[in-house]
C-alpha positions in Angstrom: 16.7 -6.9 -36.4 17.6 -8.6 -33.0 15.5 -11.2 -31.3 16.7 -11.7 -27.7 15.1 -14.4 -25.6 15.8 -15.7 -22.2 13.3 -18.2 -20.8 10.5 -15.8 -21.8 12.4 -12.7 -20.6 14.1 -10.1 -22.8 17.9 -9.9 -22.8 19.1 -6.4 -23.2 22.2 -5.9 -25.3 24.4 -2.9 -26.1 25.3 -2.1 -29.6 21.9 -2.8 -31.0 21.2 0.4 -32.9 24.8 1.5 -33.6 27.7 -0.4 -35.1 30.1 -1.5 -32.3 33.5 -3.0 -32.9 36.0 -5.1 -31.0 36.6 -3.9 -27.5 38.4 -6.9 -25.9 41.8 -6.3 -27.5 41.8 -9.9 -28.8 40.5 -8.9 -32.3 41.2 -6.3 -34.9 39.4 -3.1 -34.2 37.0 -3.6 -37.1 35.5 -6.9 -35.9 31.8 -6.6 -35.0 31.2 -6.8 -31.2 28.2 -7.7 -29.1 27.6 -7.8 -25.3 25.5 -10.7 -24.1 24.4 -10.4 -20.5 23.0 -13.7 -19.2 23.6 -12.8 -15.5 19.9 -12.6 -14.5 19.2 -16.4 -15.0 21.4 -19.5 -15.0 19.1 -20.9 -17.8 19.3 -17.8 -19.9 19.3 -18.1 -23.7 20.4 -15.6 -26.3 19.7 -15.7 -30.0 21.3 -13.2 -32.4 19.6 -13.5 -35.8 21.7 -12.9 -38.9 23.2 -9.5 -38.0 23.5 -6.7 -40.4 27.2 -6.5 -39.6 29.2 -9.0 -41.5 32.1 -10.8 -40.0 35.3 -9.0 -40.6 39.1 -9.3 -40.4 40.6 -11.4 -37.6 40.8 -12.5 -33.9 43.3 -14.4 -31.9 46.0 -14.0 -34.5 44.2 -16.0 -37.2 44.8 -15.3 -40.9 42.6 -15.5 -44.0 39.4 -15.5 -42.0 36.5 -13.2 -41.0 35.4 -13.0 -37.3 32.7 -11.8 -35.0 33.0 -11.2 -31.2 30.7 -11.6 -28.2 31.3 -10.6 -24.6 29.3 -13.1 -22.4 28.5 -12.7 -18.7 26.9 -15.6 -16.7 24.8 -16.1 -13.6 26.7 -17.3 -10.5 24.8 -20.6 -10.7 25.7 -21.3 -14.3 28.2 -24.1 -15.0 29.0 -23.1 -18.5 27.5 -22.2 -21.9 27.3 -23.3 -25.5 27.8 -21.2 -28.6 26.3 -22.3 -31.9 26.4 -20.8 -35.4 23.2 -21.7 -37.2 22.6 -21.1 -40.9 24.1 -21.6 -44.3 25.9 -24.8 -45.1 29.6 -24.3 -45.4 32.6 -26.5 -46.0 34.9 -27.1 -43.1 34.2 -27.1 -39.4 32.5 -24.4 -37.4 34.4 -23.6 -34.2 34.4 -20.9 -31.6 37.0 -19.9 -28.9 36.8 -18.5 -25.5 39.4 -15.9 -24.6 41.4 -17.2 -27.6 41.7 -20.6 -25.9 41.3 -24.1 -27.3 38.5 -24.3 -30.0 35.1 -25.8 -29.3 32.8 -27.2 -32.0 29.7 -25.1 -32.7 27.0 -26.2 -30.3 29.5 -27.8 -27.9 29.2 -26.9 -24.2 32.1 -25.1 -22.7 32.4 -25.6 -18.9 33.8 -22.5 -17.2 34.5 -21.2 -13.7 33.0 -17.9 -12.6 30.7 -15.5 -14.3 33.1 -13.9 -16.7 32.9 -11.8 -18.8 34.2 -14.3 -21.4 35.2 -13.2 -24.9 33.7 -15.6 -27.5 35.1 -15.3 -31.0 33.8 -17.1 -34.1 35.8 -16.9 -37.3 35.0 -18.3 -40.8 36.2 -17.2 -44.2 33.6 -15.9 -46.6 30.3 -14.1 -46.4 27.9 -16.9 -45.3 25.3 -15.5 -42.9 24.6 -17.2 -39.6 22.3 -16.9 -36.6 24.1 -17.1 -33.3 22.8 -18.8 -30.2 24.4 -18.7 -26.7 22.7 -21.0 -24.1 23.7 -20.8 -20.4 24.0 -24.2 -18.6 22.5 -24.1 -15.1 23.5 -25.9 -12.0 21.0 -24.8 -9.4 18.3 -22.7 -11.0 17.9 -19.3 -9.2 15.8 -19.6 -6.1 13.2 -16.9 -5.3 13.0 -14.6 -2.2 9.6 -14.6 -0.5 7.6 -12.8 2.1 5.2 -14.3 4.6 3.2 -13.0 7.6 3.5 -14.5 11.0 0.8 -17.2 11.5 1.1 -18.4 7.9 3.6 -20.6 6.1 5.1 -20.6 2.7 6.9 -23.1 0.4 10.6 -22.7 -0.5 11.6 -24.4 -3.7 14.8 -25.2 -5.7 15.3 -26.8 -9.2 17.9 -27.2 -11.8 20.5 -29.7 -13.0 21.2 -31.1 -9.6 21.1 -34.4 -7.8 18.0 -34.1 -5.7 19.2 -36.6 -3.1 22.1 -34.2 -2.3 20.0 -31.1 -1.6 20.5 -29.4 1.8 18.7 -26.4 3.3 20.5 -24.4 6.0 19.7 -21.3 8.0 22.7 -18.9 7.8 21.1 -16.0 9.7 21.5 -17.3 13.2 25.0 -18.7 12.7 23.9 -21.9 14.4 21.2 -23.3 12.1 18.6 -22.4 14.8 16.0 -21.5 12.2 16.3 -24.9 10.4 13.6 -25.9 12.9 11.2 -23.7 11.0 11.6 -25.8 7.9 9.6 -29.0 7.3 12.5 -30.6 5.5 16.2 -29.8 5.4 17.7 -32.6 3.2 16.9 -34.4 -0.1 13.9 -32.2 -0.8 13.2 -29.8 -3.7 10.7 -28.0 -1.6 10.3 -27.3 2.1 7.6 -25.5 4.1 8.7 -22.5 6.1 6.6 -21.7 9.2 7.7 -18.5 11.1 7.9 -18.3 14.9 7.3 -15.4 17.2 10.9 -15.1 18.3 12.7 -14.8 15.0 14.0 -11.7 13.2 12.1 -10.1 10.3 14.6 -11.4 7.7 15.9 -15.0 7.6 18.4 -16.1 4.9 18.7 -19.7 3.9 21.3 -21.4 1.8 20.4 -24.3 -0.5 23.1 -26.5 -1.9 23.3 -29.6 -4.1 25.6 -31.5 -6.4 25.2 -30.8 -10.1 24.3 -33.6 -12.5 24.8 -31.9 -15.8 26.1 -34.3 -18.5 27.7 -31.3 -20.3 29.6 -30.0 -17.3 30.2 -32.9 -14.8 31.6 -31.1 -11.8 32.3 -32.6 -8.4 31.9 -29.3 -6.5 28.7 -28.5 -4.6 26.8 -25.5 -5.9 24.8 -23.3 -3.6 22.4 -20.3 -3.7 20.7 -18.2 -1.0 17.2 -16.8 -0.6 15.7 -14.3 1.8 12.5 -14.9 3.7 10.9 -11.7 5.0 8.6 -12.3 8.0 5.9 -9.7 8.5 4.6 -9.2 12.0 1.0 -10.3 12.9 -1.5 -7.5 12.8 -4.2 -6.4 15.3 -7.2 -4.2 14.8 -9.1 -1.7 16.8 -12.5 -0.2 16.1 -13.4 3.4 15.9 -16.3 4.6 18.0 -19.0 1.9 18.5 -21.4 4.2 20.5 -23.5 6.8 18.9 -26.2 9.4 19.6 -29.3 9.1 17.5 -29.2 11.5 14.6 -31.5 12.3 11.7 -29.0 11.1 9.1 -28.9 7.6 10.6 -25.1 7.7 10.3 -23.6 5.2 12.6 -20.4 4.2 10.9 -17.9 1.8 12.6 -14.5 1.4 10.9 -11.3 -0.7 11.5 -8.0 0.8 12.5 -5.3 -1.8 11.8 -1.9 -1.9 13.6 -0.1 -2.1 10.2 -2.0 0.1 7.7 0.1 -1.0 4.7 -1.6 -4.4 4.5 -4.4 -5.0 2.1 -7.5 -6.3 4.0 -10.9 -7.8 3.4 -13.8 -7.2 5.8 -16.8 -9.2 6.9 -19.3 -7.6 9.4 -21.8 -9.9 11.2 -24.7 -9.3 13.6 -23.3 -11.8 16.1 -20.1 -12.5 18.0 -17.3 -14.6 16.5 -18.3 -14.0 12.9 -21.6 -15.7 13.4 -25.1 -14.7 12.4 -25.9 -12.8 9.2 -23.2 -11.3 7.0 -24.3 -7.6 6.9 -21.5 -5.9 5.0 -18.0 -6.4 3.3 -17.2 -2.7 3.3 -14.3 -1.2 5.3 -16.9 1.0 7.1 -20.0 -0.6 8.6 -23.1 1.5 9.1 -24.6 0.0 12.3 -28.4 -0.5 11.8 -29.3 -0.7 15.6 -28.1 -1.3 19.0 -26.8 -4.9 19.3 -23.9 -7.4 19.3 -21.7 -7.5 16.3 -18.3 -8.8 15.1 -15.9 -8.0 12.2 -13.5 -10.5 10.6 -10.5 -8.8 9.1 -8.4 -10.9 6.6 -5.2 -10.2 4.8 -6.3 -10.6 1.2 -3.0 -12.1 0.0 -2.3 -14.7 2.8 -6.0 -15.6 3.5 -7.4 -17.3 6.5 -4.1 -17.9 8.3 -3.8 -14.1 8.5 -7.2 -13.1 9.9 -8.6 -11.7 13.1 -12.1 -11.4 14.6 -13.1 -8.5 16.8 -16.4 -8.6 18.8 -18.2 -5.4 19.9 -21.4 -4.1 21.3 -22.8 -1.3 19.3 -25.1 1.2 21.0 -27.3 4.0 19.6 -28.4 6.2 22.4 -31.6 8.3 22.1 -30.7 11.9 21.8 -32.2 14.6 24.1 -34.3 17.5 22.8 -34.5 21.1 24.0 -37.0 23.9 23.4 -36.5 27.6 24.2 -39.8 28.7 22.9 -40.9 31.1 20.1 -39.1 34.2 19.0 -39.8 37.5 20.9 -40.5 41.0 20.0 -39.7 43.4 22.9 -39.0 47.0 23.7 -35.4 47.8 24.0 -35.6 48.5 27.7 -37.4 45.3 28.6 -35.8 42.4 30.5 -36.5 39.0 28.9 -36.4 35.7 30.7 -35.5 32.8 28.3 -36.4 29.3 29.6 -35.1 26.1 28.1 -37.0 22.9 28.5 -35.1 19.6 27.9 -36.6 16.1 27.3 -35.5 12.7 26.0 -32.0 11.3 26.3 -31.1 9.7 29.6 -32.6 12.6 31.7 -29.4 13.9 33.1 -29.0 17.3 31.6 -26.5 20.1 31.6 -27.0 23.4 29.7 -24.7 25.9 28.0 -25.8 29.1 26.4 -23.7 30.7 23.7 -23.2 33.6 26.2 -21.5 31.1 28.6 -24.2 30.7 31.2 -24.9 27.2 32.3 -28.4 27.3 33.8 -31.6 26.3 32.1 -32.9 29.9 32.0 -31.3 33.1 30.9 -32.3 36.8 31.6 -31.3 39.1 28.8 -31.4 42.8 28.2 -30.9 43.1 24.5 -29.8 46.5 23.2 -30.3 45.3 19.6 -31.7 42.4 17.6 -30.0 39.1 18.8 -30.2 35.3 18.6 -29.6 33.2 21.7 -28.7 29.5 21.5 -28.7 26.9 24.2 -27.1 23.4 24.0 -28.2 20.6 26.3 -26.0 17.6 27.0 -27.2 14.4 28.7 -25.3 11.7 30.6 -24.4 9.8 27.4 -22.8 13.0 26.0 -25.6 13.3 23.4 -26.5 16.8 22.6 -29.3 19.0 21.2 -29.6 22.7 20.6 -32.3 25.3 20.1 -32.2 29.0 19.4 -34.5 32.0 19.9 -34.5 35.3 18.2 -35.2 38.5 20.2 -36.3 41.4 18.0 -36.2 44.9 19.4 -39.1 47.2 18.5 -40.1 50.8 19.2 -42.1 51.0 22.4 -45.1 53.3 23.2 -44.1 56.4 25.1 -44.9 56.3 28.8 -45.9 59.9 29.6 -45.0 59.8 33.3 -41.8 57.8 33.7 -39.2 60.4 32.6 -37.8 58.0 29.9 -37.7 58.4 26.2 -39.5 55.0 25.7 -40.0 55.2 21.9 -36.5 56.7 21.2 -37.7 59.8 19.3 -35.7 62.2 21.5 -38.7 63.4 23.5 -39.6 62.6 27.1 -43.0 62.4 28.6 -45.1 65.5 27.9 -42.5 66.7 25.3 -43.7 63.8 23.1 -46.7 64.4 21.0 -47.8 60.8 21.8 -48.8 62.0 25.2 -52.0 63.9 24.2 -52.8 64.8 27.8 -49.8 66.9 28.0 -51.0 69.2 25.1 -54.6 70.0 26.4 -55.7 73.6 25.9 -55.6 76.0 28.9 -59.1 76.8 30.4 -60.8 80.2 29.4 -61.5 82.4 32.4 -65.0 84.1 32.8 -65.2 87.9 33.0 -67.8 87.6 35.6 
């Protein structure tokens, strides 16, 4: 079983579940082979517990020995690494080689140039089992990219086996060091405060350099690393409608529309300007209780107070108008009906619109059939109300003298039995 640790992070190796053998060409094909990728961290550490593949045959032209092979890749900020075989006591020295070069004692640091890959071979006669540890030796520890919003600041930091008095920070984006002015410190500081300005691009790259002080790899060459600072633009907010017409649901919801919707925000709604008065709500939508003066404070919930904005507004709830067209009608089909709408409330400035398109406050109709008529009144505040009336057509009584089939039975005037006078018996003449 493999246990792979790197400063609390897992190192991923190939050849973990299948048997892999020498691939470098420096060893016999039957020598067990492992890939050790330490490129993600200059302080990376690898431990290979006693593998189930025993050392075998030879590397680097050695005779009478059994070997194991590792391919090691380092982070650019690493100065070197150590290899150690840990386990059973054995006679003789324990040594390893890099690319079949001069031997190093087990546990001794090898200072190297570049990231590799380096071929590490360990050879020892016999079947003693060992655990194998490979430890990267850092110069500058890897610095971390960061993101900040305009109006806030952030701390940039560096650490590692370096002489802190030789640390320098330098802007390499502008080409002239112009954005060094946005750092609180540019020399002999492990941390510096970055404060964005309004005229800078959205991505600034800084280089931090220092002299290493590793006792294991005493080099006289400055080591450097770069980090990116992403500057987010400031945000602004607008409010949805803050004027309402009174409604039975008491729904007067005001919400915020931010200029950059991807940000996560917190909200505070107050019944006074400038975030004063009583805190009424922390929801993204504020149901306004009454006409009055209000404010909302919108805060980026990662960067906090430095990334907040206050918006004042006057909320108004207008009284809505009312309209009445009267009760439903029952009429004869031939009758003309005058519908009168009576408006009240609101601001008193009314306009009318019937569903038939007419725009007066009254409507004359000649319904051939049963029908509903609706009128909508709108006041000067654009508040509206509607009312409807149902006109029901009924059979009428026959008028016996107008020449019209009033009751729609197909008979007109004296032809209709409803006109009794038309069916009176003729008078009987006297014989005298």
